[in-house]
C-alpha positions in Angstrom: 32.3 134.2 -50.6 29.9 131.2 -50.5 26.8 131.6 -52.6 24.7 131.7 -49.5 26.4 134.9 -48.4 26.1 136.7 -51.8 22.7 138.3 -51.6 21.0 139.0 -54.9 18.4 141.7 -55.3 16.3 143.5 -57.8 14.7 142.4 -61.0 18.0 141.2 -62.5 19.3 139.4 -59.4 22.5 141.4 -59.1 24.9 140.6 -56.3 24.8 143.4 -53.6 28.5 143.4 -52.5 27.8 146.1 -49.9 25.7 143.5 -47.9 28.7 141.2 -47.4 30.2 141.5 -44.0 33.6 140.3 -42.8 35.3 140.1 -39.4 38.7 140.9 -41.0 39.5 144.3 -39.4 43.0 145.2 -38.3 42.9 148.0 -35.8 39.7 147.3 -33.8 38.6 144.6 -31.4 37.7 141.2 -32.8 33.9 140.8 -33.1 34.3 137.1 -32.2 35.9 138.1 -28.9 33.5 140.9 -28.2 30.5 138.7 -28.6 32.0 135.5 -27.1 31.6 133.5 -30.4 33.7 130.4 -30.9 35.3 130.7 -34.3 35.2 127.0 -34.9 31.6 126.5 -34.0 30.1 129.7 -35.3 26.9 131.3 -34.1 23.4 132.3 -35.1 22.8 136.0 -35.1 19.4 137.6 -35.1 19.5 141.1 -36.7 16.6 143.4 -36.5 15.5 145.4 -39.6 17.3 148.5 -38.2 20.5 146.4 -38.2 20.6 146.1 -34.4 22.0 142.7 -33.3 19.1 141.5 -31.2 20.5 138.1 -30.2 23.7 136.0 -30.5 23.2 132.3 -29.9 25.1 129.0 -30.5 24.0 127.1 -33.6 22.3 124.4 -31.6 20.2 126.8 -29.4 16.9 126.0 -31.0 14.8 126.5 -27.9 16.5 129.8 -27.1 15.8 131.0 -30.6 12.1 129.9 -30.3 11.8 131.6 -26.9 13.3 134.8 -28.4 10.7 134.9 -31.2 7.9 133.8 -29.0 8.3 137.1 -27.1 7.8 139.2 -30.2 5.7 137.2 -32.6 2.0 136.3 -32.6 0.9 132.7 -33.0 -0.1 131.8 -36.5 -3.8 131.3 -35.6 -4.0 134.8 -34.0 -2.5 136.4 -37.1 -5.0 134.6 -39.3 -8.0 135.9 -37.3 -6.9 139.5 -37.8 -7.0 139.3 -41.6 
């Protein structure tokens, strides 16, 4: 796995191999086909803290990603005034 996909955690920076995900399954439907993801181009996947896939976007969909987060995030100046 690329270093980017090997999450480290804890005080000692150990690799958490249970957080590595792969599409290599044999007897189920292919996740790329299920989600309409082009294998060659890849995708950006927004995962909520409860592990729900909230959004699947092409890598170049910057405005769609900004629009998604605009619906759930407060502007930086509004957050600063609450503190």
